[in-house]
N, C-alpha and C positions, 0 to 999 in steps of 0.2 A: 511453669515460667522460670527462668533461672533466678536463683538468689545470689546476690552479689555483695561483697563489702570491700570496699578500697581502702588501704592503708598507706597514706603517702609516707614517704622516707622521713620527712621532717616532722611527722607527727607521732614518730615511736617515742617511747620512753627512752629517756636519757640519763645516764649517771657517769660523772667523770671523777674517778677516784685518784687521779694522778697516775698511779700505776695500771689502771684499768680504765678505759674509755669504753662504756657499753652502751648498746642501742638494743631495746626490748621490743619486739613486735607484739608482745602480749605482757599482761601484768606479770611482775616478777620484783622480789625484794622489795624496795620501797616505792616502786612504781606501781600504781594501781589504777586501772581504768575499767569499770564494770562492763563498758562495751568491748573491751579487749582481754578476756581472760582465756579464750581458747578458740581454736576453729576445729570442730569436731574433736578427735582425740589428738590433735596437736597442740600440746600445752605451752611448750616454750620454743621461741625462736630467738636467739641472742646472737648478736653480731658484736663480738668482743675484739678490741685491740689491747693487747697486755705488753707492757713496756719490757725492756730487755732485763733478763734475769728474775723477773717477778712472776706472780702466778697464785694459783689457788691452793692453798695448804691441805693437807689430808682433811676429807669431810665425807659424810656418809650419804648413801642413796639407797632407796628400795622401791621395789615395784614401779620401775619406770625403765623405758627403752631409751637410752641416751645415745645420740648420734653426734659425731664431731667431724668437721669438715675444716681443713687449714686451707685458707686462700693464699696466705703469705707467710713466710717465716717458717720456723720449727717449733712445734709443740712438745713438750716431755710430758709423758704420762706414767704413773706408777700406781699399782693397787695391792690389794691385800691377797688378791689371787696369784701374785707372783709375777705380774707383768710389769717390766720396765721398757717403755717404747718411746721412740719419737716418731712424730706424725708430719709429714711435709705436703705441700701442695699436690693435689691430684690423690692423695690418700684420704681414706674415710675410715672412721673408727666407730664401732657399735659396742656398747656395753648394756647388757641386759641386767639391771641391778637385781631383780628378783627378792630373794630373802634378805638382802643387804650387801652392800660392797663398801669398801672405804678406798678413795682414790685422791691423788694429788695431781694438778696440770700447772706446768711452768713453761715460760717462755725459755727454750733451751739456749738461745743465743744471749751474749752478754752486751751486743751492741745493735741489735735490730728488733723491732717490734715484731709481734706475731698477730696476724688477724685470723679469727676463727669464727665459724659459724657452728653454734651448738643448739640442738633441738631435743626437746623432750616429748616423747609419745607415750600416753597411757597404754598399757599392755592389755591384752584381752585374757591373759591368765596371770595370776597373782602367785606370789611364793615360789617362783621357778628357781632352779639353781643358777646363779649369776654365772654369765659367760661374756667372753671378749672376743672381738674378730676385729681385724685390720687389713686393709689391701689397698693397692694401688690401681687407679682406674686410667686408661689410656685417654688423653684428651681428644686425639683424633677420632675416637670411636663415639664422640658425642657431637661432631659437627653436623647441623642440620638433621639430627635424629636424636631420639630418646635414649640416653644411657641410663640403665637401671643401677642405681647405687644400693639401694635396699629394697628388700621384699620379705614377704610373710615367711617364717620359718616353716610352714607346712606347704609351701608353694615351690614349684619346680624352676620359677624365673630365677635368673641369675642374680648377683648382689649379695650383700651383707644380709644376715637374717635377723628379723624382730619377732617377738611375740604380739604381733598385731596383725590385722588384714588391711595393711598399709604398704605403699610404695613411696620412694624417693627417686626422682629422676634429675639429671642435670643434662642441659643442652646447651651448645654453643650455635646460636641462630644468626646466619648471615643475612644482611640486607636482602630484602625481598623473597627470602625462604620462609617456609612455613613448616610446622609440626601441628598435628591435631592431637587432643588430649581426649580419650574416651574412657570413662570411668568403668572399673570392673564390676560395679554394681550400682543401682540407682541410689542406694543409701550413701554412696561416696561424694566427696567434694574434693576439689583442687585448690590448694594455697599455692599461687605462683610468687615466687620472690625473686626480684631482680638483683642479680650480683652486680651486673654492669650492663650499659647499653640501652637501648630503647625499643619497644614491640608495641604491636597493637594485640591485645588480649580479646579477641571479639570486637567490641566496640570501644573498650577502655584502652587509653594509652597508658603504658608503663614505663618509668625511667629508672635510673639507677636507685637501688635500694627500695624502691616501691613495691607493693604487694597487692595482689588480688586474690580474694577468696571467692569461689563459685561453686554452687551446688544446684541440684535438681536440673541436670543438663543431660543431653544424650552426648555432646561433644562441644569443645570449644577449639578454635584455630587461632594459633599464636603466629603472627607474621613479623618478621625482623623489619624495623626501621633502620636501625644501625646493627653493627655486629653485637650480639648480646650475650651474656652469660646468665644462664637461668637455672634456679633450683625450683623444682615442683613437687609438692607433696600431695599424694593421693591418699585421703583418709576417710574412714567411717565418720558419718555425722552424728 
């Protein structure tokens, strides 16, 4: 029998610091909910809006796979590996923190906010050499189909690579269209996060910024009610 957990958009953790308006799907910083610490190896899913010219100063990470997806605006990244990059909508950045990295993230614009989704996934291998990848994904390649954004480093699937047996997909699902999620392993679950729109995920209705975690399944069908933009994490439980 399927195990499910529904996370309503308006029940996420929320912190508005003025320069940063953040919503947390899982416990983070000063927000703690013992029922929302992680979903399998998915530890963090933050939906951040950063004010023009503001951002996160240089800070450390280690032994974590960090995935950043920009939804609107331009994010500026710099790290001690020598990367200075900007990330725009339809681009994805992956950083394997491994033995340790320092990086900063700022809104590149002086007059427009940037909205990003940042996710942290526990790695299956610690103390690896830090690495960085970034690429752009064509939005037309995810219409009514699953576009692989991230996949395991030892797997031949497309997408940016992480040190974990996990996948991240994105799909634009039109009204009346379906996609089927089938886990790579019985030990995997799906965390379905709605960027926009409305769908039926099996029997569960999901709207904008709602999420559903589901595991112990053979498959689940997503059906578009409205045209929807969806992030899907497949992770070991």
